[in-house]
C-alpha positions, -999 to +999 in steps of 0.1 A: +065+207-071+039+186-052+015+215-059+021+214-100+012+176-096-015+174-077-032+201-094-023+185-129-037+151-119-066+169-096-058+139-073-056+112-094-026+090-092-035+077-126-021+104-147+011+113-130+039+113-147+058+080-139+092+095-133+080+119-109+088+102-073+056+109-049+064+134-020+053+113+014+051+126+043+058+101+070+045+100+109+051+081+136+040+083+175+062+084+204+066+049+209+083+044+177+121+056+166+121+084+137+147+062+124+119+036+115+116+052+080+153+053+072+150+024+047+122+043+028+151+070+020+163+071-017+137+045-024+132+047-062+095+063-065+095+081-033+104+115-021+104+113+018+098+145+040+112+150+074+089+127+098+062+141+116+047+135+151+010+131+154+007+168+171+019+184+139+005+162+112-022+185+109+001+216+100+025+194+082+002+176+058-013+213+049+023+230+046+041+203+030+015+191+007+026+157+003+008+135-021+006+107+003+012+104+042+025+072+058+012+066+095+033+042+119+019+037+152+020+008+179-009+029+203-046+027+194-056+040+163-068+070+164-069+079+202-038+096+201-041+116+167-064+140+174-095+154+162-115+130+139-131+155+116-098+173+113-080+138+104-109+128+083-105+162+062-068+154+059-070+120+050-100+125+021-076+157+005-042+130+006-041+090+001-028+078+038-009+045+042-014+030+083+012+006+093-005-005+126+013-027+156-016-047+159-041-053+130-079-060+135-111-056+122-118-025+150-084-010+136-095-013+101-130+002+107-116+034+123-090+034+097-117+034+071-142+059+092-110+085+087-109+081+050-074+062+051-074+037+024-044+009+032-043-009+064-006-025+067+014-045+090+043-028+107+063-054+096+068-046+058+097-045+031+107-010+015+095-030-019+059-037-004+055-006+011+064+019-022+040-003-037+016+002-015+017+040-015+017+039-049-011+017-051-030+040-029-024+071-043-035+052-078-072+050-058-064+011-044-073-001-008-043-023+000-044-044+027-017-070+039-030-088+069+000-110+079+035-099+084+054-108+052+085-117+080+082-134+111+079-106+141+104-099+168+104-085+196+112-053+185+103-034+154+131-014+141+119-004+112+114-011+074+130-044+063+149-052+027+136-079+008+144-114+022+173-132+005+161-165+016+141-180-009+126-198+019+108-167+031+096-156-003+059-153-011+039-177-025+031-153-052+068-161-066+047-197-078+028-178-099+033-193-133+041-171-167+000-171-175-012-166-143+007-135-138-006-124-174-044-136-158-037-115-128-023-084-149-053-083-171-076-088-136-060-057-123-071-039-154-105-045-146-112-070-173-137-099-167-131-135-177-144-131-210-124-107-216-093-123-203-104-153-227-106-133-259-071-112-251-054-149-244-074-168-272-085-190-243-116-206-232-137-187-205-133-218-185-098-220-190-095-186-176-114-195-145-092-219-136-063-195-139-081-170-119-090-200-091-054-207-089-044-176-084-064-166-057-054-202-041-017-192-047-021-160-032-041-168-005-066-142-018-102-144-011-111-121-040-100-106-076-094-071-057-072-087-030-052-109-056-045-075-072-033-056-043-013-088-031+001-088-070+010-051-065+031-058-032+048-082-047+055-066-078+036-087-106+014-058-110+026-024-122+007+007-110 
């Protein structure tokens, strides 16, 4: 199934048939339980393969031909993951998401050198991870610097969405118009194009964009779009 889909799309998720689940190869280091991914099994939009260890990642990536790879590690990345040149070749061919125990600029740079597009914290919800995988396959670089949940002493696995409104992201407080603006920005439209689409002034669009950035805690339009994707406000 993955072979046909990859040949058909030539590696670009934009043309993947929307009903096709993405074939995902999970990989964990020895410090984390393989059950970390249990929360992702059965999630809509992904078809999860058996978990691979770092020593088998290269072989599994070649034999299983996944649409995406998700790496979870608490170790220094990429110290325990083998040859950098081999990994770079794999990650260049297959969109990859890295979930790291400690996020830092150094880890992000190491991931970028290995052609890993997206770097996220270990503490993440199923919805966020599925959205991040789909966004990464679509060509986005997804980064979520702060854990969505408070980090406990142990990382047991992917968590469900919070039911406590106090834990919900500030993204929930966007107005309907702000969400509309964010979705148009995600399509690559500039302020002038958004203004024409919504039949409002360019000044009004600038105001909405500034408000969206502030509410999402984003430093740029691109970061606002990736946060919107993770929160389900922007469709892939």
